[in-house]
N, C-alpha and C positions, 0 to 999 in steps of 0.2 A: 548512439553507440550501443551495440549489443552488450548484454550483461547476464551473467549466470553466477550468482554469488549469494552467500549468507551475510545479511546485514544485522548488526547488533544495534537495536534501538536504544537511544539514550533515555533513561527513565524520565517520564513526565514531559517529554518533548516530542513534537511532531518531527518525524524523520522522513525525508524523501527517499522512496525506494527506487525510483527511476533516475537514470542519469542522462536522459534525453527524452524528446517528445516521442511517445509511443502510441500504438492503437490497441495492443493486446498484451496481456501479461499472464504469467504463472507465478503464484506465490503460495507459501505455506508457513503458518505459524509454527515454528519449531521449539517454542518455549512451553513452559508449564503454566503460563499465565494468559489471560485474555489480551488480545491485540485489537485495536480499532484501526480500520483502513478507510481512507477516503480518496476519491478521485477528483482531481481539479483540472481546470484549464489554466496552465501556467505554473510558475514556480513559487508563487506566493504561498507561504506557509499557512495552513488552516488556523483559525482562531477559536473554533467551536467544534462540537461533536455532532452538530445538527445533521450532517450528511454522512456520518461515519457508520460503517457496518462492523459489528463485533464478531471476531473470529476466535473461537476457543482453541486450546492446544490441539495441534495436528490438523486444524481446519485451514482451508485456503481455496484457491481457484486454479483451474487448469486451462491455460490458453483462453482466458476470458477476454472479450473485447471490452474496452473501457466504456463504450457506449451502452453495453449491456449491464455493466456494474453500476453506472450512474446515468440512466437515460435522461435525467433532468439537467445534466451539465452540458452546455453548448461546447462542442469541440473538445472533449476531455482528452488530456494528453500526459498527465502526471499522476503518480500514486504516492500517497503519504501514509505512514503508520505511526501509532502511538501506543504506549503501554505504561502503566504506572511503575513498572520495574524494567530494568534492562532485559530485553527479550530478543531472541534470534528469529529472523524472518528470512526464509529462502526466497529469492526472487530471480526470475528469468524473463527476459524480453529481447526482441530483436530491434 
């Protein structure tokens, strides 16, 4: 399902940014805090930061393919984000 929304991350918890299997996304960290983003295959919540990329305030990606964001993930289709405080992340995908 297509999505174009700002999602507030729950502090200290991985939050899924995608609401369906996707192949590309646009997102931006709209908070004043660092946000970690990871790409997964499937809806299983991450348990580590091993594959996460840190995005500072105002940083993000524009229409990036998930395979470019995580070339080591086989068939990437979901995006998760984490922050130590509640943080807003804009996300858009088809």
